TIROZA-985362 format. One line per 4 residues: their letters; for each residue x, y, z of N, C-alpha, C, CB. Coordinates in steps of 0.1 Angstrom, whole numbers, plus 5000, padded with zeros to 4 digits. Each point is the difference from the previous one (the first is absolute). Glycine has a CB too. Layout:
residues N
a) X Y Z X Y Z X Y Z X Y Z | ...
This chain:
residues 314
mnnf) 4793 5249 2201 5011 5004 4999 5012 4993 5004 4986 5017 5001 | 5013 4975 5010 5007 4990 5007 5001 4988 4990 4990 5008 5024 | 4998 4987 4966 5000 4992 4995 5010 5004 4986 4977 4994 5013 | 5021 5016 4984 5009 5004 4988 5016 5000 5006 4979 5016 4988
ifsl) 5022 4991 5022 5017 4995 5005 5002 4991 5000 5003 5009 5012 | 4990 4981 4992 5000 4988 5005 5008 4990 4985 4974 5005 5020 | 5012 4998 4971 5005 4995 4988 5012 5005 4991 4978 4995 5003 | 5025 5018 4999 5012 5002 4992 5013 4995 5009 4988 5021 4986
natv) 5015 4981 5027 5007 4994 5004 5003 4986 4997 4995 5016 5012 | 4996 4977 4985 4999 4986 4996 5007 4995 4983 4976 5002 5017 | 5018 5009 4979 5003 4996 4982 5009 5010 4998 4977 4992 4989 | 5026 5025 5014 5009 5008 4992 5013 4992 5004 4987 5024 5000
pifl) 5016 4975 5007 5015 4993 5001 5005 4989 4991 4997 5005 5021 | 4994 4987 4973 5002 4988 4995 5000 5009 4983 4987 4976 5022 | 5006 5031 4976 5003 5008 4988 5013 5009 5000 4976 4999 4999 | 5028 5008 5012 5011 5007 5006 5016 4991 4995 4980 5009 5022
vilv) 5019 4978 4984 5013 4993 4993 4995 4994 4987 5013 4994 5023 | 4979 5003 4970 5001 5001 4985 5004 5007 4994 4989 4993 5000 | 5007 5024 5002 5005 5011 4996 5015 5001 5003 4979 5010 5002 | 5024 4986 5010 5018 5000 5003 5006 4991 4988 5001 5000 5029
gwil) 4994 4987 4970 5003 4992 4990 5003 5006 4988 4989 4984 5011 | 4999 5021 4982 5002 5005 4985 5011 5012 5001 4972 4993 4992 | 5027 5016 5018 5013 5011 5001 5014 4995 4999 4986 5012 5016 | 5017 4977 4992 5013 4995 5002 5003 4993 4988 4998 4998 5025
mqkh) 4990 4994 4966 5005 4996 4986 5003 5011 4989 4986 4981 5005 | 5005 5031 4998 5005 5010 4992 5016 5006 5000 4975 5004 5002 | 5028 4996 5011 5012 5005 5003 5012 4992 5000 4987 5014 5012 | 5009 4971 4984 5006 4990 4994 5010 4995 5014 4998 5012 4970
mlta) 4994 4989 5042 5004 4992 5012 4998 4988 5001 4998 5016 5010 | 4990 4980 4982 4993 4987 5000 5005 4996 4984 4976 5005 5019 | 5023 4983 4980 5002 4992 4986 4991 4993 4997 5020 4998 5003 | 4982 4997 4984 4991 4988 4995 5003 4988 5008 5000 5008 4976
dfts) 5015 4987 5021 5005 4989 5007 4995 4999 5018 5022 5002 4980 | 4978 5007 5027 4993 5004 5014 4988 4998 5000 5013 5014 5006 | 4980 4988 4989 4984 4999 4996 4998 4985 4997 4996 5024 4988 | 5010 4971 5004 4998 4983 4996 5005 4992 5011 5003 5003 4974
vadk) 5008 5000 5035 5004 4989 5012 4989 5005 5009 5029 4996 4999 | 4967 5017 5004 4993 5003 5009 4982 4992 5000 5021 5024 4999 | 4978 4978 4986 4988 4990 5000 4999 4987 5005 4998 5011 4983 | 5015 4983 5014 4999 4985 5005 5002 4999 5014 5010 4992 4979
fvfk) 4995 5018 5027 5003 4997 5016 4986 5005 5003 5028 5004 5006 | 4966 5005 4991 4987 5001 5007 4990 4989 4996 5004 5026 5002 | 4998 4969 4991 4986 4989 4995 5007 4990 5008 4990 5005 4972 | 5023 4987 5028 5002 4989 5006 5004 4998 5014 5004 4997 4979
ialp) 5001 5018 5025 5006 5000 5013 4991 5007 5009 5022 5000 4990 | 4977 5013 5008 4995 5010 5007 4984 4998 5003 5018 5014 4989 | 4975 4986 5001 4986 5000 5001 4999 4986 5006 4992 5018 4980 | 5011 4969 5021 4999 4990 5006 5002 4999 5014 5003 4995 4980
cllf) 5006 5014 5022 5007 5000 5018 4988 5010 5005 5032 4999 4999 | 4962 5013 4992 4993 5007 5007 4986 4996 5004 5014 5013 4990 | 4981 4974 4998 4990 4992 5001 4997 4993 5013 5004 5000 4979 | 5008 4992 5020 5003 4991 5012 4999 5005 5014 5014 4989 4984
kdia) 4997 5024 5018 4998 5005 5011 4989 5001 5005 5015 5008 4996 | 4974 5003 4997 4985 5005 5001 4993 4985 5003 5001 5025 4980 | 4999 4965 5016 4989 4989 5000 5004 4990 5017 4999 5000 4966 | 5016 4998 5031 5006 4992 5010 4998 5008 5014 5019 4989 4982
tani) 4982 5023 5019 5001 5009 5013 4986 5001 5006 5020 5014 4991 | 4967 4982 4997 4989 5004 5005 4992 4989 5008 5001 5016 4983 | 4991 4985 5024 4990 4992 5010 4991 4997 4991 5003 5010 5021 | 4993 4979 4973 4997 4997 4988 4986 4992 5009 5027 5000 4980
ketf) 4976 4990 5028 4992 4994 5008 4987 5010 5009 5024 4984 4999 | 4984 5025 5006 4989 5008 5007 4993 5008 4990 5011 5001 5021 | 4994 5003 4969 4990 5010 4994 4991 4993 4986 5018 5021 5009 | 4987 4967 4991 4993 4992 4988 4984 5001 5002 5020 4982 4996
nlkf) 4977 5022 4992 4981 5000 4997 4998 4995 4988 4994 5019 5011 | 5002 4968 4987 4996 4995 4989 4991 5007 4990 5003 4983 5013 | 4989 5022 4991 4990 5008 4991 5006 5013 4994 4981 4991 5014 | 5030 5011 4993 5009 5016 4993 5011 4990 4993 4998 5026 5022
vlfc) 5006 4966 4978 5012 4993 4993 4989 4998 4986 5020 4984 5023 | 4971 5010 4979 4992 4994 4990 4995 5011 4986 4992 4983 5022 | 5006 5028 4987 4993 5012 4993 5014 5005 4992 4979 5008 5020 | 5031 4996 4987 5012 5002 4994 5003 4992 4990 5006 5007 5018
mivt) 4996 4979 4978 5002 4993 4990 4994 5001 4990 5006 4989 5012 | 4979 5010 4990 4992 4999 4991 4997 5014 4992 4992 4981 5013 | 5010 5030 4995 4999 5016 4993 5013 4999 4991 4987 5017 5023 | 5025 4977 4978 5014 5005 4996 4996 4990 4988 5019 5007 5023
timf) 4978 4978 4980 4993 4991 4985 4996 5008 4992 4993 4983 5010 | 4996 5024 4991 4988 5004 4993 5008 5014 4991 4976 4991 5021 | 5031 5017 4988 5008 5011 4994 5008 4994 4990 5001 5014 5021 | 5008 4979 4981 5010 4995 4990 4991 4996 4988 5017 4992 5017
lsiw) 4975 4994 4985 4992 4998 4990 4991 5007 4990 5002 4988 5016 | 4993 5023 4992 4990 5009 4992 5007 5007 4991 4985 5003 5017 | 5027 5003 4989 5008 5012 4991 5009 4990 4990 5002 5022 5022 | 5001 4967 4979 5005 4992 4993 4994 4999 4988 5007 4990 5018
flta) 4978 5002 4984 4992 4999 4987 4998 5010 4994 4991 4984 5007 | 5006 5030 5001 4995 5009 4993 5011 5009 4991 4983 4999 5018 | 5029 4998 4984 5014 5004 4994 5003 4993 4989 5008 5005 5021 | 4988 4983 4981 5003 4988 4986 4987 5003 4991 5012 4976 5015
vfmk) 4978 5028 4988 4990 5004 4991 5002 5014 4993 4985 4987 5014 | 5018 5023 4994 4999 5013 4995 5014 5008 4996 4979 5000 5015 | 5030 4994 4990 5014 5005 4998 5008 4995 4991 4999 5004 5019 | 5002 5005 4967 5007 4995 4990 5015 4997 4998 4982 5010 4995
ddtm) 5025 4999 5015 5015 4995 4998 5003 4993 5013 5008 5020 4984 | 4994 4966 5009 5008 4989 5007 5010 5001 5010 4996 4993 4981 | 5013 5014 5012 5012 5002 5008 4999 5008 5014 5011 5000 4977 | 4975 5008 5025 5000 5012 5014 4990 4989 5009 4999 5030 4987
kgaf) 4994 4958 5006 4988 4994 5011 5006 4998 5010 4987 4990 4987 | 5025 5002 5016 5003 4993 5014 5005 5011 5008 5005 4976 4992 | 5002 5032 5006 5002 5011 5007 4990 5009 5005 5018 4997 4989 | 4970 5004 5003 4988 5011 5002 4990 4989 5010 5001 5017 4973
iqas) 4999 4968 5025 4989 4995 5011 5008 4999 5011 4984 4986 4986 | 5027 5012 5016 5012 4999 5013 4996 5015 5008 5025 4985 4984 | 4977 5024 5006 5000 5016 5008 4986 5005 5004 5020 5008 4985 | 4970 4984 5009 4986 5006 5002 4996 4994 5014 4991 5002 4972
args) 5012 4984 5031 4999 4994 5009 5003 5003 5015 5001 4991 4981 | 5014 5004 5013 5011 4999 5013 5002 5014 5007 5014 4982 4986 | 4983 5022 5027 5005 5008 5010 5011 4999 5008 4980 5002 4998 | 5025 5010 5008 5012 4995 5009 4994 4993 5014 5016 5021 4991
savl) 4977 4973 5010 4998 4993 5011 5008 4996 5011 4988 4996 4986 | 5024 4997 5011 5010 4998 5009 5009 5010 5000 4997 4978 4998 | 5007 5035 4997 5007 5008 4998 4993 5011 5009 5009 4991 4976 | 4980 5012 5020 4993 5013 5004 4991 4994 5013 5000 5013 4974
giaf) 4996 4976 5024 4987 4994 5011 5001 5003 5014 4998 4981 4987 | 5018 5014 5019 5000 4996 5015 5002 5016 5003 5012 4971 5002 | 4994 5037 4992 5004 5013 5004 4987 5005 5000 5023 5003 4990 | 4966 4997 5000 4989 5009 4998 4990 4996 5015 5002 5001 4969
vqni) 4997 4988 5035 4991 4997 5010 5010 5004 5011 4984 4979 4990 | 5026 5018 5009 5007 5006 5018 5000 5016 5000 5020 4978 5004 | 4979 5025 4985 4999 5017 5001 4984 5004 5009 5015 5003 4972 | 4977 4988 5021 4987 5004 5005 4996 4992 5014 4992 5004 4974
ygns) 5012 4985 5030 4996 4992 5014 5010 4998 5008 4984 4989 4990 | 5029 5015 5004 5012 4997 5011 5005 4985 4999 4988 5019 5016 | 5007 4974 4977 5006 4982 5000 4996 4997 4986 4996 4990 5026 | 5008 5000 4970 5000 4991 4987 4985 4998 4997 5024 4987 5004
gmap) 4969 5008 5005 4985 4997 4997 4998 4990 4991 4996 5022 5003 | 4994 4976 4990 4999 4992 4989 5006 5000 4987 4982 5000 5011 | 5030 5011 4988 5008 4999 4988 5007 4988 4997 5002 5021 5003 | 5003 4970 5010 5009 4990 4995 4992 4990 4996 5019 5004 5013
mmiv) 4968 4990 4991 4992 4995 4994 4993 5002 4987 5001 4998 5019 | 4998 5016 4979 4999 5004 4987 5011 4995 4989 4988 5018 5012 | 5024 4983 4992 5014 4997 4993 4998 4985 4998 5018 5018 5011 | 4979 4976 4997 5000 4985 5000 4990 4995 4989 5007 4998 5025
asvp) 4981 5009 4977 4989 4991 4991 5003 5007 4987 4979 4995 5017 | 5025 5017 4980 4996 5007 4987 5016 4999 4992 4976 5019 5012 | 5034 4984 4998 5013 5001 4990 5005 4990 4993 5007 5014 5013 | 4993 4971 4993 5003 4991 4993 4992 4999 4986 5007 4989 5022
lyni) 4980 5012 4979 4991 5000 4988 5006 5011 4991 4978 4992 5012 | 5025 5020 4990 5005 5011 4993 5012 4991 4995 4991 5024 5015 | 5019 4973 4991 5009 4994 4992 5000 4988 4989 5007 5010 5018 | 4983 4980 4989 4997 4991 4988 4994 5005 4990 4999 4984 5013
fsvi) 4989 5025 4987 4995 5002 4990 5008 5008 4989 4981 4998 5014 | 5031 5011 4995 5010 5008 4987 5005 4993 4994 5007 5014 5008 | 5001 4975 5000 5008 4989 4992 4993 4994 4990 5012 4995 5018 | 4976 5002 4984 4992 4993 4989 4995 5009 4989 4992 4983 5017
iltf) 5006 5029 4985 4997 5010 4989 5011 5004 4994 4983 5007 5009 | 5030 4999 4997 5011 5002 4994 5004 4992 4993 5004 5011 5014 | 4997 4975 4988 5006 4990 4991 4991 4996 4990 5013 4992 5016 | 4975 5010 4983 4988 4999 4989 4999 5012 4989 4986 4987 5019
nand) 5021 5022 4988 5004 5016 4990 5011 5004 4997 4985 5008 5009 | 5023 4984 4995 5014 5001 4998 5002 5005 4986 5005 4982 5017 | 5003 5029 4980 5007 5002 4986 5009 4989 4992 5001 5024 5009 | 4993 4964 4992 5012 4991 4993 4991 4991 4991 5018 4999 5021
ntkd) 4988 4992 4974 4994 4992 4991 4997 4988 5002 5008 5011 4990 | 4992 4987 5025 5001 4985 5007 4984 4997 4996 5022 5001 5023 | 4975 4983 4975 4986 4999 4998 4991 4996 5014 5007 4993 4976 | 4980 5009 5021 4994 5000 5012 5001 4986 5008 4984 5019 4988
tnki) 5018 4973 5006 5001 4985 5006 5011 5002 5009 4993 4985 4980 | 5017 5020 5015 5013 5002 5009 5002 5012 5010 5009 4990 4980 | 4978 5018 5018 4998 5010 5012 4992 4996 5008 5004 5017 4990 | 4989 4972 5008 4991 4992 5013 5013 4995 5012 4977 4987 4982
ktaf) 5032 5005 5010 5013 4995 5010 5008 5012 5005 5003 4978 4986 | 4999 5028 5004 5008 5014 5005 4993 5008 5013 5008 5005 4972 | 4980 4996 5027 4993 5008 5011 5001 4990 5012 4983 5014 4984 | 5015 4972 5014 4998 4994 5014 5017 5000 5003 4973 4981 4997
fnil) 5034 5018 4997 5013 5000 5006 5006 5013 5007 5002 4983 4984 | 4992 5027 5010 5002 5017 5003 4993 5001 5012 4999 5011 4976 | 4988 4984 5028 4995 5001 5013 5007 4992 5010 4980 5004 4990 | 5027 4984 5008 5005 4992 5013 5016 5008 4999 4984 4970 5000
knpi) 5019 5038 4993 5018 5003 5001 4996 5017 5005 5015 4981 4974 | 4972 5021 5025 5003 5016 5002 5002 5003 5013 4987 5008 4981 | 5026 5001 5020 4999 5001 5015 4997 5010 5011 5013 4986 4993 | 4977 5024 5000 4991 5004 5009 4985 4986 5006 5011 5028 4985
iisi) 4987 4966 5004 4990 4988 5010 5005 4993 5007 4987 4996 4986 | 5027 5002 5014 5005 4989 5006 5004 5007 5016 5009 4986 4975 | 4994 5027 5024 5000 5008 5014 4990 4998 5007 5010 5017 4993 | 4978 4987 4999 4986 5001 5008 4997 4987 5005 4990 5017 4987
fvgl) 5013 4970 5007 4998 4990 5006 5006 4995 5014 4997 4998 4977 | 5016 5005 5018 5010 4997 5014 4996 5009 5010 5022 4993 4988 | 4976 5022 5008 4998 5007 5013 4986 4996 5008 5013 5020 4988 | 4978 4975 5003 4987 4992 5004 5002 4991 5010 4992 5000 4979
lfal) 5016 4991 5019 5005 4986 5005 5007 5006 5012 5004 4984 4976 | 5004 5025 5026 5007 5002 5013 4987 5010 5009 5030 5001 4988 | 4962 5006 5005 4991 5005 5009 4990 4987 5004 5002 5026 4988 | 4994 4969 5007 4987 4988 5003 5011 4990 5010 4980 4998 4973
levs) 5031 5000 5025 5008 4987 5010 5004 5012 5011 5014 4976 4981 | 4988 5038 5020 5000 5008 5009 5017 4998 5004 4971 4999 5006 | 5036 4999 4984 5015 4996 4999 5008 5017 5004 4996 4977 4976 | 5008 5019 5036 5008 5013 5005 5012 5003 4991 4993 4996 5024
iptm) 5011 5014 4971 5010 5007 4989 5009 5005 5009 4985 5007 4980 | 5028 4986 5021 5010 5006 5003 5003 5016 4999 5004 4979 4995 | 5001 5027 5015 4999 5013 5001 5012 5008 4986 4991 4996 5030 | 5018 4997 4973 5013 5001 4984 4994 4999 4988 5019 4988 5011
flkt) 4975 5000 4988 4990 4997 4986 4991 5012 4998 4998 4974 5003 | 4996 5028 5006 4985 5008 4995 5010 5015 4998 4974 4986 5018 | 5035 5019 4990 5004 5010 4997 5004 5002 4987 5003 5000 5021 | 5007 4991 4976 5005 4999 4984 4989 5001 4990 5019 4985 5008
vtsi) 4969 5005 4993 4989 5002 4992 4992 5012 4999 5000 4980 5002 | 5001 5027 5010 4994 5013 5002 5008 5011 4988 4994 4994 5030 | 5021 5002 4976 5005 5012 4995 5001 5000 4983 5014 5002 5023 | 4985 4987 4969 5001 4998 4989 4985 5000 4991 5022 4988 5010
asta) 4967 5010 4998 4989 5005 5002 4995 5017 4994 5004 4980 5019 | 5004 5024 4991 4997 5014 4998 5005 5008 4990 4999 4999 5018 | 5012 4992 4973 5004 5007 4986 4988 4997 4993 5025 4997 4998 | 4965 4998 5000 4993 4992 4989 4990 5008 4996 5005 4979 5008
tpla) 4991 5034 4997 4992 5009 4997 5003 5012 4997 4989 4989 5011 | 5023 5016 4991 5009 5014 4997 5003 4997 4991 5007 5008 5016 | 5001 4977 4982 5010 4997 4988 4991 4996 4984 5019 4989 5022 | 4968 5007 4983 4994 4998 4988 4993 5009 4994 5000 4984 5007
llvv) 4997 5030 5002 4994 5013 4994 5010 5005 4995 4983 5006 5013 | 5031 4995 4992 5006 5009 4995 5003 4992 4986 5009 5013 5023 | 4995 4973 4972 5001 4995 4989 4985 5006 4991 5016 4977 5012 | 4969 5020 4992 4992 5007 4994 5002 5013 4993 4990 4987 5014
gatf) 5015 5020 4992 5002 5016 5000 5012 5002 4989 4993 5005 5027 | 5016 4986 4974 5016 5000 4991 4996 4996 4987 5017 4992 5017 | 4972 4998 4982 4997 4994 4987 4986 5007 4994 5012 4975 5008 | 4983 5033 4999 4986 5006 4994 5006 5010 4990 4985 4999 5022
egkr) 5008 5001 4966 5004 5006 4986 4985 5008 4998 5021 4978 4988 | 4979 5033 5018 4990 5009 4998 4993 5003 4985 5013 5008 5020 | 4996 4993 4970 4995 5003 4988 4990 4984 4992 5024 5023 5000 | 4988 4968 5006 4991 4986 4993 4987 4999 5007 5022 4986 4995
aiqk) 4981 5017 5016 4991 4996 5011 4984 5008 4996 5023 4996 5020 | 4980 5015 4973 4990 5010 4996 4989 4992 4992 5016 5018 4999 | 4993 4975 4992 4993 4992 4987 4989 4988 5005 5025 5002 4985 | 4979 4995 5028 4994 4990 5007 4986 5006 5011 5026 4987 4997
ikpt) 4974 5029 5002 4991 5002 5008 4987 4994 5001 5011 5016 4997 | 4984 4982 4992 4985 4995 5004 5001 4986 5007 4990 5013 4980 | 5017 4978 5016 4997 4987 5010 5007 5005 5014 5002 4978 4979 | 5005 5031 5021 5007 5003 5015 4988 5006 5007 5025 5005 4993
mlat) 4967 5002 5004 4991 5007 5003 4987 4993 5002 5012 5017 4990 | 4983 4972 5003 4991 4990 5002 5003 4989 5013 4996 5005 4974 | 5017 4993 5026 5003 4992 5009 5002 5005 5014 5008 4990 4981 | 4994 5023 5020 5003 5009 5010 4982 5001 5008 5025 5015 4983
fikl) 4968 4989 5008 4986 4999 5003 4994 4989 5004 4999 5015 4987 | 5006 4973 5005 4993 4989 5006 5006 4995 5015 4996 4995 4974 | 5017 5009 5028 5004 4994 5011 4998 5012 5013 5018 4982 4985 | 4980 5028 5013 4997 5012 5010 4982 5002 5004 5024 5014 4988
illp) 4972 4983 5000 4987 5005 5000 4988 4989 5000 5011 5021 4989 | 4993 4970 4999 4987 4992 4994 5001 4987 5011 5000 5008 4970 | 5012 4986 5033 5002 4987 5007 4992 5006 5015 5028 4990 4987 | 4974 5018 5026 4999 5007 5010 4983 5002 4997 5027 5011 5004
tifl) 4968 4996 4986 4986 5004 4997 4992 4984 5003 5006 5023 4981 | 4994 4969 5008 4998 4989 4999 4997 4990 5014 5013 5007 4979 | 4999 4989 5030 5002 4991 5010 5000 5007 5013 5012 4987 4986 | 4991 5028 5015 5001 5006 5013 4980 4995 5008 5025 5027 4988
piay) 4968 4979 5001 4983 4997 5005 4999 4982 5004 4987 5022 4978 | 5017 4971 5015 5001 4987 5004 5005 4996 5014 5003 5000 4977 | 5008 5003 5024 5010 5000 5011 4987 5004 5012 5028 5009 4985 | 4967 5001 5013 4992 5010 5013 4988 4986 4999 5005 5036 4995
lcgf) 4989 4960 4994 4990 4993 5002 5003 4985 5009 4991 5013 4978 | 5022 4983 5021 5001 4990 5004 5005 5002 5015 5002 4990 4976 | 4997 5021 5028 5001 5004 5016 5016 5004 5005 4978 4981 5006 | 5030 5020 4982 5015 5006 5005 5002 5014 5003 5008 4984 4986
rnge) 4997 5018 5024 5004 5014 5008 5014 5001 5006 4976 5002 5007 | 5026 5013 4994 5013 5000 5008 5011 4995 4996 4988 4999 5016 | 5020 4994 4989 5012 4993 4994 5000 4993 4988 5004 4998 5019 | 4985 4995 4982 4998 4991 4984 4997 5007 4991 4991 4983 5008
mvai) 4996 5030 4995 5001 5008 4986 5012 5009 4997 4977 5001 5003 | 5031 5001 5003 5014 5008 4998 5006 4992 4994 5002 5012 5018 | 5001 4977 4982 5006 4989 4993 4997 4997 4989 5001 4992 5016 | 4984 5006 4981 4994 5000 4989 5002 5009 4988 4987 4991 5016
lvml) 5011 5022 4993 5003 5013 4991 5014 5001 4996 4983 5012 5013 | 5029 4984 4996 5011 4999 4992 5003 4991 4989 5005 5008 5018 | 4988 4978 4984 5000 4989 4988 4993 5008 4990 4999 4977 5013 | 4991 5027 4985 4993 5010 4988 5004 5012 4996 4983 4991 5006
aspt) 5022 5016 5002 4998 5013 4994 5017 5006 5001 4971 5002 5008 | 5039 4989 4997 5015 5004 5005 5004 5004 4983 5008 4980 5026 | 5004 5028 4973 5006 5001 4986 5005 4988 4993 5007 5021 5009 | 4993 4978 4981 5010 4990 4994 5010 4997 5003 4993 5005 4987
tvtc) 5013 4982 5017 5013 4998 5009 5009 5000 4992 4992 4988 5017 | 5019 5017 4987 5014 4999 4990 5005 4987 4997 5008 5020 5010 | 4986 4970 4996 5004 4985 5000 4994 4998 4982 4995 4991 5033 | 4994 5016 4963 4995 4995 4988 5011 5007 4989 4972 4998 5009
yima) 5037 5008 4992 5010 5006 4993 5012 4992 4998 4991 5019 5007 | 5010 4974 5006 5015 4992 5001 4996 4988 4996 5012 5011 5018 | 4972 4983 4980 4997 4988 4997 4995 5000 4983 4995 4995 5027 | 4999 5016 4971 5002 4998 4983 5012 5004 4997 4978 5004 4993
knmn) 5030 5002 5008 5014 5003 4993 5007 4985 5002 5002 5029 5006 | 4999 4966 5006 5006 4983 5001 4993 4991 4993 5007 5003 5022 | 4981 4998 4972 4993 4990 4993 4996 5003 4986 4992 4994 5021 | 5015 5017 4974 5000 5001 4983 4987 5010 4997 5011 4973 4995
ndal) 4985 5035 5015 4987 5005 4996 5001 5019 5001 4986 4972 5012 | 5003 5034 4985 5006 5012 4999 5003 5012 5011 4990 4991 4982 | 5022 5007 5022 5004 5007 5013 4998 5016 4998 5018 4981 5005 | 4983 5026 4985 4997 5012 4997 4987 5005 5006 5014 4996 4981
lsss) 4976 4999 5013 4985 4999 5002 4996 4996 5013 4998 4994 4979 | 5012 4999 5029 4998 4997 5015 5005 5008 5007 5001 4981 4998 | 5012 5025 4996 5005 5012 5010 4989 5013 5000 5026 4993 4995 | 4969 5009 4994 4993 5012 4997 4986 5001 5009 5010 5000 4975
ivvt) 4981 4988 5028 4994 4997 5006 5002 5000 5016 4997 4993 4978 | 5017 5002 5026 5003 5004 5015 5003 5013 5003 5007 4980 5001 | 4995 5028 4992 5002 5014 5000 4989 5007 5002 5016 4998 4987 | 4975 5001 5003 4986 5009 4997 4992 4991 5014 4999 5006 4965
atif) 5000 4982 5034 4992 4997 5013 5007 5002 5010 4988 4984 4991 | 5021 5019 5013 5004 5004 5016 5000 5017 5001 5017 4977 5003 | 4981 5029 4986 5000 5015 4999 4984 5004 5006 5018 5002 4976 | 4973 4989 5018 4987 5004 5003 4997 4992 5011 4993 5006 4978
ssvt) 5012 4986 5028 4993 4990 5010 5000 5011 5010 5007 4974 4995 | 5003 5035 5007 4999 5008 5011 4985 5008 5002 5027 5003 4996 | 4967 5000 4993 4987 5004 5001 4987 4990 5001 5012 5017 4989 | 4989 4972 5003 4990 4992 5002 5002 4991 5013 4996 5001 4974
ltmw) 5016 4998 5031 4999 4991 5016 4992 5009 5009 5025 4989 5000 | 4979 5025 4996 4995 5009 5010 4987 5001 5001 5018 5011 4997 | 4974 4987 4989 4989 5001 5000 4992 4989 5006 5005 5013 4982 | 4999 4973 5015 4995 4988 5005 5002 4999 5014 5002 4989 4980
vyll) 5009 5016 5027 5004 5000 5018 4988 5011 5003 5031 4997 5003 | 4964 5013 4990 4992 5015 5006 4985 4990 4998 5017 5030 4988 | 4980 4963 5003 4987 4993 4995 4999 4990 5014 5002 5001 4968 | 5008 4989 5034 4999 4990 5009 4996 5005 5012 5015 4988 4990
rsfa) 4994 5022 5015 5003 5011 5012 4983 5003 5003 5030 5013 4992 | 4964 4996 4996 4986 5006 5002 4992 4991 5002 5002 5015 4987 | 4997 4970 5006 4989 4993 5002 5003 4992 5014 4994 5000 4974 | 5018 5002 5035 5002 4994 5011 5002 4985 4997 4986 5018 5013
li) 5023 4980 4979 5002 4988 4995 5014 4993 5001 4982 5008 4986 | 5027 5003 5019 5016 4996 5003 5001 5011 5011 5011 4991 4975
């Protein structure tokens, strides 16, 4: 029962904020202009501040584990490339491919990860190290996939150049590497600056979730229920089923295993919607997957936590 309550406390508030955004849009308290501006603010300012703060203030040197970092990087690469390949082969609708691939592989590691680990162990543990190892790759692969599957008429030769520059100027990727630089050099961040960044960072998750709810179109989303449910199954069930046993065989336990669980089984991050909309991909499908995965993750995360605790792995 404790595992169930814990998982509900971690995931239900996320869904409720999405629901509030939807209600406010129906009551015309939020507008299309607001959501458009909020999208850009979250993508370019708030989320980068959140990632910079989490990484820059983490004790990277003390928690560094090369085996763990390599595992997270390799698994992240395999997840994205395998889903990309299978989607390219089996999905007929080209307009949905980019959004589907990203949402199937990309979990809420940064937004949910540290909070999730802290709830279990009382400290962030290996979550920052997992974020350093996987989140930059999340964003690099997402930029490449969304660029090549964008709903425009750009030629593939131009898309290679576009993807390269999109990676270099992606504010989320930049913030991660700047945060990592601060952490490795052990730069002391002035209190006034850190509090400012923290205040801005605190707006990222609730604002992004409100926008997802406000822009969620139930009737149109139902038309995409099949890819939505398939992506949700891949994200919450298939990926952890495949890779958690491998993590066990590699010898990962406790904080390491929880961080890997977050990487594999956390619901699709709201960043998927923000990036899909900003990069001319299927934002409707992205929001549908975010909402659906968030709802079901309260059950699936409970199941995974229960199983890992039952086998004394966490």
